[in-house]
PLY file of the C-alpha trace (Angstrom):
ply
format ascii 1.0
element vertex 198
property float x
property float y
property float z
element edge 197
property int vertex1
property int vertex2
end_header
-63.38 77.71 89.73
-66.90 76.73 90.58
-69.22 74.49 88.46
-71.70 77.40 87.67
-68.74 79.74 86.78
-67.23 77.15 84.43
-70.74 76.57 82.98
-71.17 80.18 81.96
-67.82 80.54 80.53
-68.39 77.41 78.35
-71.68 78.85 77.35
-70.14 82.31 76.68
-67.25 80.67 74.57
-69.77 78.62 72.50
-71.77 81.95 71.91
-68.63 83.65 70.66
-67.84 80.95 68.26
-71.34 80.98 66.87
-71.25 84.59 66.41
-67.95 84.65 64.54
-68.96 81.77 62.50
-72.27 83.57 61.60
-70.33 86.79 60.67
-68.03 84.69 58.59
-70.78 83.01 56.69
-72.72 86.27 56.04
-69.49 87.92 54.77
-68.79 84.99 52.23
-72.08 85.08 50.77
-71.78 87.54 47.90
-74.93 87.05 45.97
-77.99 84.79 46.42
-76.43 82.41 44.02
-73.44 81.66 46.61
-75.93 81.17 49.57
-76.66 77.57 48.77
-73.14 76.53 48.34
-71.62 78.36 51.43
-74.31 76.82 53.79
-73.95 73.28 52.18
-70.56 72.83 53.93
-71.77 74.14 57.24
-74.63 71.94 57.23
-72.31 68.89 56.33
-69.96 69.55 59.13
-72.91 69.87 61.66
-74.32 66.57 60.62
-70.80 64.85 60.68
-70.38 66.31 64.17
-73.91 64.82 65.27
-72.90 61.53 63.93
-69.75 61.56 65.97
-72.03 62.16 69.10
-71.06 66.03 69.60
-72.76 68.95 68.54
-70.38 71.57 66.58
-72.12 74.57 68.08
-72.58 73.60 71.73
-69.88 71.13 72.44
-72.46 69.07 74.25
-72.80 65.14 73.45
-75.34 62.71 73.14
-78.43 63.54 75.22
-77.65 67.13 75.64
-77.33 67.96 72.07
-80.64 65.79 71.54
-82.36 67.89 74.11
-81.45 71.10 72.37
-82.44 69.79 68.83
-85.91 68.94 70.04
-86.71 72.63 70.00
-90.48 73.14 70.13
-92.16 76.17 69.56
-92.37 78.84 66.59
-90.43 78.16 63.29
-87.54 80.89 63.15
-88.37 83.38 60.47
-85.51 83.90 58.02
-83.18 87.13 59.01
-84.92 87.53 62.19
-83.57 86.29 65.70
-85.57 84.30 67.93
-85.23 86.96 70.57
-87.00 89.46 68.29
-89.79 87.24 67.42
-90.67 85.70 70.94
-90.71 87.47 74.47
-88.13 85.55 76.37
-88.51 87.76 79.51
-87.59 85.62 82.62
-85.74 82.87 80.60
-82.60 82.21 82.22
-80.71 81.45 79.15
-78.80 84.34 77.25
-80.15 85.81 74.19
-77.25 84.33 72.20
-78.03 81.01 73.48
-81.56 81.32 72.45
-80.86 82.69 69.12
-78.12 79.95 68.31
-80.66 77.21 69.15
-83.21 78.99 66.66
-80.35 79.13 64.08
-79.12 75.70 64.62
-82.65 73.89 64.60
-84.74 76.41 62.51
-87.16 76.50 65.28
-87.21 78.99 68.06
-87.25 77.27 71.68
-89.83 77.76 73.91
-89.41 80.14 76.59
-88.42 78.66 79.97
-89.15 79.78 83.52
-86.61 81.49 85.18
-87.84 81.04 88.96
-85.44 78.25 89.93
-82.39 79.71 88.26
-79.69 80.65 90.82
-81.87 78.99 93.71
-80.24 76.34 95.69
-81.77 73.02 95.97
-82.89 73.50 99.50
-84.70 76.61 98.50
-86.56 74.52 95.71
-87.34 71.23 97.35
-88.35 70.26 101.15
-85.51 68.24 102.35
-87.08 68.15 105.97
-85.91 64.87 107.63
-82.91 64.18 105.05
-79.88 63.31 106.99
-77.39 65.21 104.49
-76.50 68.78 105.43
-78.06 71.69 103.35
-74.50 72.33 102.25
-74.12 68.77 101.09
-77.35 68.90 99.21
-76.90 72.15 97.60
-73.07 70.98 96.39
-74.54 67.84 94.79
-76.97 70.21 93.03
-74.37 72.69 91.97
-72.04 69.72 90.64
-74.54 67.81 88.79
-77.17 70.57 87.75
-79.88 68.41 89.40
-81.11 68.52 92.77
-80.76 65.32 94.47
-83.79 63.25 95.62
-84.69 63.90 99.22
-83.45 60.82 101.38
-85.47 59.98 104.36
-83.29 59.24 107.59
-84.11 57.06 110.35
-87.00 58.01 112.43
-85.71 59.67 115.51
-86.28 58.00 118.87
-88.87 59.63 121.28
-91.96 61.49 121.44
-92.99 64.10 118.74
-92.50 67.44 120.23
-95.97 69.52 120.34
-95.58 72.81 118.79
-94.94 75.51 121.27
-94.43 73.03 124.25
-91.06 72.33 125.48
-90.16 68.64 126.23
-89.69 69.22 129.97
-93.40 70.47 130.15
-94.68 67.58 127.70
-92.88 64.54 129.45
-91.83 63.94 133.17
-87.96 64.02 133.08
-87.69 63.45 136.88
-84.43 61.47 137.41
-82.91 62.26 133.88
-79.34 63.65 134.69
-79.28 65.93 131.92
-80.19 69.70 132.12
-83.62 70.74 131.00
-82.06 73.16 128.60
-80.35 70.16 126.84
-83.46 68.03 126.69
-85.51 71.03 125.41
-82.89 71.92 122.70
-82.78 68.17 121.63
-86.61 68.50 121.00
-86.26 71.93 119.39
-83.46 70.49 117.03
-84.98 67.20 115.93
-88.66 67.49 116.45
-88.69 64.75 118.93
-88.52 64.70 122.69
-85.63 62.28 123.81
-86.48 59.40 126.07
-85.77 59.80 129.72
-82.28 58.86 130.75
-81.74 57.31 134.12
0 1
1 2
2 3
3 4
4 5
5 6
6 7
7 8
8 9
9 10
10 11
11 12
12 13
13 14
14 15
15 16
16 17
17 18
18 19
19 20
20 21
21 22
22 23
23 24
24 25
25 26
26 27
27 28
28 29
29 30
30 31
31 32
32 33
33 34
34 35
35 36
36 37
37 38
38 39
39 40
40 41
41 42
42 43
43 44
44 45
45 46
46 47
47 48
48 49
49 50
50 51
51 52
52 53
53 54
54 55
55 56
56 57
57 58
58 59
59 60
60 61
61 62
62 63
63 64
64 65
65 66
66 67
67 68
68 69
69 70
70 71
71 72
72 73
73 74
74 75
75 76
76 77
77 78
78 79
79 80
80 81
81 82
82 83
83 84
84 85
85 86
86 87
87 88
88 89
89 90
90 91
91 92
92 93
93 94
94 95
95 96
96 97
97 98
98 99
99 100
100 101
101 102
102 103
103 104
104 105
105 106
106 107
107 108
108 109
109 110
110 111
111 112
112 113
113 114
114 115
115 116
116 117
117 118
118 119
119 120
120 121
121 122
122 123
123 124
124 125
125 126
126 127
127 128
128 129
129 130
130 131
131 132
132 133
133 134
134 135
135 136
136 137
137 138
138 139
139 140
140 141
141 142
142 143
143 144
144 145
145 146
146 147
147 148
148 149
149 150
150 151
151 152
152 153
153 154
154 155
155 156
156 157
157 158
158 159
159 160
160 161
161 162
162 163
163 164
164 165
165 166
166 167
167 168
168 169
169 170
170 171
171 172
172 173
173 174
174 175
175 176
176 177
177 178
178 179
179 180
180 181
181 182
182 183
183 184
184 185
185 186
186 187
187 188
188 189
189 190
190 191
191 192
192 193
193 194
194 195
195 196
196 197
């Protein structure tokens, strides 16, 4: 199972638990008098979970739940979901996740831009000159959830290849034992014409 699939499954499971708990709490609230007593244990268990370092609603620990709890934006209106108050079009999070953040924190989260959702690291960041393959870079991003910082490999040996000019037209390779096609392909692949070999 890939990291992304596992992440979506965890989010879906958390959303399901939150939804079931919300319906259970709503069903238990008979009149307005019972509302304060039934919400107190939920608050107590949420605060106890926060003390132990794990959020009861999300299953996240430490910094993850701190980031969720620092929701900035519009205060959640009682009885109205965040997705009914704010336009979250383009936000990569599900409605259930957005609404659960609002229910947990009392504040609807600020909409996020979904332009990077589903894009590979090599489609987001310029990794030109990075010695790692695109597959390696993208798998690091998929595994960690964060694109790695581009690394700069050693500068290739040779003369920079002029755009639109083959290496054999740029440098005199007389006496080089390699075929012109090999020399030109090295220049095209690396951006540098290789030194003459004798």
